[in-house]
C-alpha angles and dihedrals in degrees: 000000000000112000092239096048120108112283117253125230117279111272115241113280095011117155116265135161120269113273110284094012114115126224108273126227118241114289097232124188112261088247095053093043091051092047093052093043090052090049091049091054089056092058123084116246088238089072111092108189122176149123134280092245136358104214104098119130088197089070091078105135093017102061107350134043105222141020113287133167122255092244093052093048090049091056104031108017102085095086092057092040091054090056092066106110094233106032108091098148140041138188120242099208100160091081088075089070096050142332116295117226119244091242091061092052088050089051093050090050093050093056099058140056120269093251091057118107133204127208108209129200120219120232120277085236088081099023102052120073092203138056100231133210126228088275091058095248119136111251107176133359115273110241090200094057110135091356105163095201092059091045091055096044100042102029122012099045098048095039097049094039094048100040100036113168090006093063114111129168117357100214128207102195105193112212117225106292099211111193091359088072089065091072101058092168093059093043093052092049092050093047091047092053091048096050091045089057098051113109117246112258118248109239092197090060101032109017093170098043123114136161117249134178127207118203122206098186111083091198090066095049091101136137088257091057092048092049091049090055091046093051090058098043093250122137126235112238113218110215122196103204146110120304094020128097114267118268091255089064095041087056086079090060089050091051091053089048089058096038092109095039137328124272140171119309116229117191131170114189099197112154143016106259111273094006122118122227093247093051092047093047092054094043099047109037131149083033097221099127142028109265104170114022110207103203098171092056092044092051093046093051092046090054091052093047092051092048090051095048091048087058089054093247129128122258121209114194119178119187130198127211086239092067098074106340106276121041096203092053090046087052090055093050093045092048088053092051091049094046091049091054093047092052091054 
């Protein structure tokens, strides 16, 4: 099951904490806890570093102290996750598979500190240009693609209302457009109309929120696309994954995005360059160690983060287990790279 898919029910006999006892954070050695805490102190509070989900049983000893089911961690693990010295953000990816009720957003917000931030993905109903079959292939065009009314009703209102001050980027991750990508003119017009119709975000309710768009079609990652986002006050989401240019090349798009003034940085480090989701899933499970360190991507992201922080802007970096093998350990390595640059 994809890591960001809705959690399934606990299997019979699965481990769970005693009734009334919360999930515990990892019992780190005093030396490791002191090391991570000292590293966290070196990082500006405008850096929000975290993982693309928090429901991984393989993180026992890294984030959690004990063996818990994926379903239980999905529902109850955020409090322990939020006590990790470096993890001050998390992705809520399940919204891509269907709207999330307001009550769930309220529950998420209640489990983390006030200075914690979430990156939330909009439903596929407005982000996928195709209605797809069980094999993932696009069958017919999706009439609701980039429908602002659906985005407001099913995503923006419940997410901002439920998360409040803990709401970070509201992400529209556009699925691969297939043949639609061949008509760039029509796509740009449709995207512009959608962004124009999005309601302004209330800074008194969600002071950290911003709209962001993630593109999966490299042919559409053009200066015109970046300028379109910039014209509507929407951030470009850099995505490190297969079939997209490396982050070092996407940095040029980020520079164009900030050409008329700096803004928040939104990065999702999803996959090892050139590796598919399925291959990474098989190679890296149970996600308890680094398997393939991707130093060039780490260095490129660290450079972008430092540049953003120097401009007094927030940086949101969300990391997947499929990037190097274990998202919490990748976050530690990335935090070290950022802190080293800040010291210099």
